C-alpha positions in Angstrom: 0.0 0.0 0.1 1.2 3.4 -0.9 -0.2 5.0 2.1 2.6 6.7 4.3 1.0 6.2 7.7 0.2 2.5 6.7 3.9 2.2 6.2 4.7 3.8 9.4 2.4 1.6 11.4 4.0 -1.6 9.5 7.4 -0.2 10.5 8.6 0.3 6.8 9.0 4.1 7.6 10.4 5.0 10.9 8.6 7.0 13.5 9.0 8.2 17.1 6.0 6.0 18.6 4.6 7.6 21.4 1.4 5.1 22.2 0.2 1.9 20.5 -2.4 -0.5 21.1 -4.5 -3.2 18.8 -6.6 -0.6 17.2 -4.3 2.9 17.5 -1.0 3.7 16.8 0.4 7.4 17.8 3.5 9.2 16.8 5.2 12.2 16.9 4.6 14.5 13.7 7.8 15.2 11.6 6.7 19.1 11.1 5.0 19.9 14.7 3.0 22.8 14.8 2.9 23.1 18.8 5.5 21.9 21.5 3.5 18.8 21.5 2.2 17.6 18.0 1.3 13.9 18.1 -0.5 12.0 15.2 -3.0 9.3 16.6 -4.3 7.0 13.7 -6.2 3.9 13.3 -4.2 0.8 12.3 -7.1 0.1 10.0 -6.7 2.2 7.0 -9.7 4.8 6.5 -9.2 7.6 3.8 -10.9 10.0 6.3 -13.9 10.8 8.2 -16.5 10.3 5.2 -15.4 6.7 5.1 -16.5 6.1 8.7 -19.9 4.2 9.3 -21.9 2.9 12.3 -19.5 -0.2 12.6 -16.7 2.4 13.5 -18.2 3.5 17.0 -15.7 1.4 18.9 -12.8 2.7 16.9 -13.7 6.0 17.3 -14.0 5.7 20.9 -10.5 4.0 20.8 -9.2 7.0 19.0 -10.3 9.7 21.3 -9.4 7.5 24.6 -5.6 7.3 23.0 -5.5 10.8 22.1 -6.4 11.5 25.9 -3.8 9.2 26.9 -1.4 10.9 24.7 -2.2 14.2 26.3 -1.6 12.7 29.9 1.6 11.1 28.9 2.8 14.1 27.2 2.1 16.4 30.3 -0.2 18.7 28.4 -3.9 17.2 29.7 -4.1 19.0 32.8 -3.6 22.9 31.2 -5.4 21.8 27.9 -4.8 20.5 24.4 -6.4 20.5 21.0 -7.5 17.7 19.3 -7.8 18.5 15.3 -9.2 16.3 12.3 -8.7 17.9 8.8 -11.4 16.3 6.5 -10.5 16.7 2.7 -8.1 19.1 0.8 -9.4 22.3 1.5 -9.1 21.8 5.3 -5.6 21.0 4.9 -5.6 17.1 4.7 -2.6 15.9 3.0 -2.4 12.0 4.1 -5.7 10.2 3.3 -5.8 8.0 6.2 -7.8 9.2 9.0 -5.9 10.9 11.9 -6.2 13.0 14.8 -3.5 15.8 15.6 -3.0 16.2 19.4 -1.6 19.8 20.0 -0.5 21.4 23.3 2.3 22.4 25.3 1.9 26.4 24.8 -1.1 28.7 24.7 -2.5 28.0 21.3 -4.0 30.6 19.1 -7.8 30.8 19.1 -9.9 30.3 15.7 -12.6 32.8 15.0 -14.0 35.4 17.5 
């Protein structure tokens, strides 16, 4: 498969693992946008949010739990962190494998007013 995240999960491309379980793999972003920037991805290849269906409820829960575990482990849970999913090219999605960005470690800018 030519999906870069699938290759990372399989170990074909090196990564800095932060968390892993049977459903989820989390690793440091190579181009961090905050002091802490970890990507949380399902081991199952899903190209993005539109690919989700009712059968993915347990996977979504696992992703959110893993994201929080990463925040706790990285020491950003108490002060706060941002959990971001980009859906589609106009939103900035560049890798078409569902993934969450866990961002924190400093005050983050606000969106909107």
